[in-house]
C-alpha positions as CSV (number, residue, x, y, z in Angstrom):
1,M,105.1,58.7,52.9
2,T,103.1,56.5,50.8
3,S,106.5,54.2,50.0
4,F,107.4,53.9,53.5
5,W,103.7,52.3,54.1
6,N,103.8,50.3,51.1
7,V,107.4,48.8,52.3
8,S,106.1,48.0,55.6
9,Q,103.0,46.5,54.4
10,F,105.1,44.3,52.1
11,A,107.4,43.5,55.1
12,S,104.6,42.7,57.8
13,G,103.3,40.2,54.6
14,I,106.2,38.5,54.7
15,F,106.9,37.9,58.2
16,L,103.1,36.8,58.8
17,I,103.7,34.2,55.9
18,C,107.0,32.8,57.7
19,G,105.6,32.9,61.0
20,A,102.5,30.8,60.0
21,S,104.9,28.4,57.8
22,I,106.9,28.1,60.9
23,L,103.7,27.2,63.3
24,W,102.7,24.6,60.2
25,W,106.3,23.0,60.6
26,L,106.1,22.3,64.4
27,H,102.4,21.1,63.7
28,T,103.4,18.5,61.5
29,R,106.5,17.1,63.1
30,E,104.8,16.8,66.3
31,S,101.8,15.0,64.8
32,N,104.5,12.9,63.0
33,E,106.2,11.7,66.2
34,R,102.9,10.8,67.9
35,R,101.7,8.8,64.9
36,I,104.8,6.8,64.9
37,L,104.3,6.4,68.9
38,V,100.9,5.1,68.2
39,L,101.8,2.8,64.8
40,N,104.7,1.2,67.7
41,A,101.9,0.7,70.0
42,I,99.6,-1.2,67.8
43,S,102.4,-3.5,66.4
44,T,103.5,-4.1,69.8
45,R,100.0,-5.1,71.1
46,V,99.4,-7.1,67.7
47,R,102.1,-9.3,68.4
48,A,101.4,-9.6,72.4
49,N,97.9,-10.8,71.7
50,H,99.8,-13.4,69.5
51,D,101.9,-14.8,72.2
52,D,105.1,-13.0,71.1
53,I,106.5,-13.0,75.1
54,A,109.3,-10.2,74.2
55,A,106.3,-8.5,72.5
56,E,104.3,-8.6,75.9
57,F,107.1,-7.4,78.3
58,R,107.5,-4.6,75.9
59,F,103.6,-3.8,75.8
60,D,103.3,-3.7,79.8
61,P,104.7,-0.7,80.3
62,I,102.7,1.0,77.6
63,L,99.8,-0.2,79.3
64,D,101.0,1.1,83.0
65,T,101.7,4.6,81.3
66,A,98.8,7.2,81.2
67,R,99.8,10.5,79.5
68,G,103.3,10.1,80.0
69,Q,103.1,9.4,83.5
70,L,103.4,6.3,85.4
71,M,100.1,5.0,86.8
72,N,99.7,3.6,90.1
73,P,99.2,-0.2,90.4
74,G,96.9,0.4,93.2
75,E,94.2,2.9,90.8
76,V,94.6,0.3,88.1
77,A,93.1,-2.3,90.2
């Protein structure tokens, strides 16, 4: 009976470590995607501030979008 408990505790530890590593991997992947989006928005904003016409047209939808949903132009004004 003792060996059964030792094996079950060992297996539980392995499953716990594997689960934590998978959750950590998912968290860092999502955070890296957000960081890339933020860096792209910042660089587009800087180019738009320096009178780059193409950057201004790319930056306009970024301003109109709030948390993934298109804002109503009447509410913005």
